[in-house]
C-alpha positions as CSV (number, residue, x, y, z in Angstrom):
1,X,62.4,52.4,-60.4
2,X,64.5,55.2,-58.8
3,X,62.0,55.6,-56.0
4,X,62.3,51.9,-55.3
5,X,66.1,52.2,-55.1
6,X,65.7,55.2,-52.8
7,X,63.6,53.1,-50.5
8,X,66.2,50.3,-50.6
9,X,69.0,52.8,-49.7
10,X,67.1,54.0,-46.7
11,X,66.2,50.4,-45.6
12,X,69.8,49.2,-45.9
13,X,71.1,52.3,-44.1
14,X,68.7,51.9,-41.1
15,X,69.5,48.2,-41.0
16,X,73.2,49.0,-40.9
17,X,72.6,51.2,-37.9
18,X,70.6,48.5,-36.2
19,X,73.4,46.1,-36.7
20,X,75.9,48.6,-35.3
21,X,73.7,48.9,-32.2
22,X,73.4,45.1,-32.1
23,X,69.6,45.3,-32.4
24,X,67.9,42.3,-34.0
25,X,65.3,43.2,-36.6
26,X,62.7,41.1,-38.6
27,X,62.7,40.6,-42.3
28,X,60.8,43.8,-43.3
29,X,60.8,46.6,-45.8
30,X,58.8,48.8,-43.4
31,X,60.9,52.0,-42.8
32,X,58.6,53.0,-39.9
33,X,59.2,49.7,-38.1
34,X,63.0,50.1,-38.6
35,X,62.9,53.6,-37.2
36,X,60.9,52.5,-34.2
37,X,63.5,49.9,-33.4
38,X,66.1,52.7,-33.3
39,X,64.2,54.8,-30.7
40,X,66.1,53.3,-27.7
41,X,69.7,53.9,-28.9
42,X,68.8,56.9,-31.2
43,X,65.8,58.6,-29.6
44,X,65.8,61.7,-31.8
45,X,66.4,59.8,-35.1
46,X,62.8,58.5,-35.4
47,X,61.4,62.0,-35.2
48,X,64.0,63.6,-37.5
49,X,63.5,61.0,-40.2
50,X,59.8,60.3,-39.8
51,X,58.9,61.3,-43.3
52,X,61.2,58.5,-44.6
53,X,58.5,56.0,-43.7
54,X,56.6,57.2,-46.8
55,X,59.2,55.4,-48.9
56,X,57.9,52.0,-47.7
57,X,55.2,52.2,-50.3
58,X,57.8,52.2,-53.1
59,X,59.1,48.8,-51.9
60,X,55.7,47.3,-51.8
61,X,54.6,48.7,-55.1
62,X,57.7,47.4,-56.9
63,X,57.4,43.9,-55.4
64,X,53.7,43.6,-55.8
65,X,52.7,45.6,-58.8
66,X,49.1,46.3,-59.4
67,X,47.2,49.2,-61.0
68,X,49.4,51.7,-59.1
69,X,50.9,54.3,-61.3
70,X,54.7,54.8,-61.4
71,X,55.9,57.7,-59.3
72,X,56.2,61.0,-61.1
73,X,59.6,62.6,-61.8
74,X,58.9,65.0,-59.0
75,X,58.1,62.1,-56.6
76,X,61.2,60.2,-57.6
77,X,63.4,63.3,-57.1
78,X,61.8,63.8,-53.7
79,X,62.4,60.1,-52.8
80,X,66.1,60.4,-53.8
81,X,66.6,63.6,-51.8
82,X,65.0,61.9,-48.8
83,X,67.2,58.9,-49.2
84,X,70.3,61.1,-49.4
85,X,69.3,62.8,-46.1
86,X,68.7,59.5,-44.3
87,X,72.0,57.9,-45.6
88,X,74.0,60.9,-44.5
89,X,72.3,61.0,-41.1
90,X,73.1,57.3,-40.6
91,X,76.7,57.8,-41.7
92,X,77.1,60.7,-39.3
93,X,76.1,58.4,-36.4
94,X,78.5,55.6,-37.3
95,X,82.3,55.8,-36.5
96,X,84.2,57.7,-39.1
97,X,85.9,54.6,-40.4
98,X,82.7,53.7,-42.1
99,X,82.4,56.9,-44.1
100,X,84.8,58.9,-46.2
101,X,86.1,61.8,-44.1
102,X,87.8,63.7,-46.9
103,X,86.7,67.3,-47.6
104,X,85.7,66.5,-51.2
105,X,83.2,63.9,-50.1
106,X,81.3,65.3,-47.1
107,X,78.0,63.7,-48.1
108,X,76.7,60.8,-50.2
109,X,74.9,61.6,-53.4
110,X,73.9,59.4,-56.4
111,X,76.6,58.8,-58.9
112,X,79.4,59.1,-56.4
113,X,81.5,56.3,-55.0
């Protein structure tokens, strides 16, 4: 379940950046597609966060369960770390009023508000 939520965090962060850039996007859970839509306003972002597209599978597996095994603890931790990286990268590209600029909270991590 944590890998699914990691995918959701990435999806929502990328969609927030698309909204900020006033780019329309289709209903999708495909991280690669969202990154591709950001290539015009954020050309380096797609390359920097390319590996985040692997999280798409977690959205699909959760919504359409089959005989696919749950992610291992290691895979879940990897997904969470990747989500943290993406969310922090997106926050760094938005105006500071959208993120906490205090020294105690330089980056987002699970369990912090």
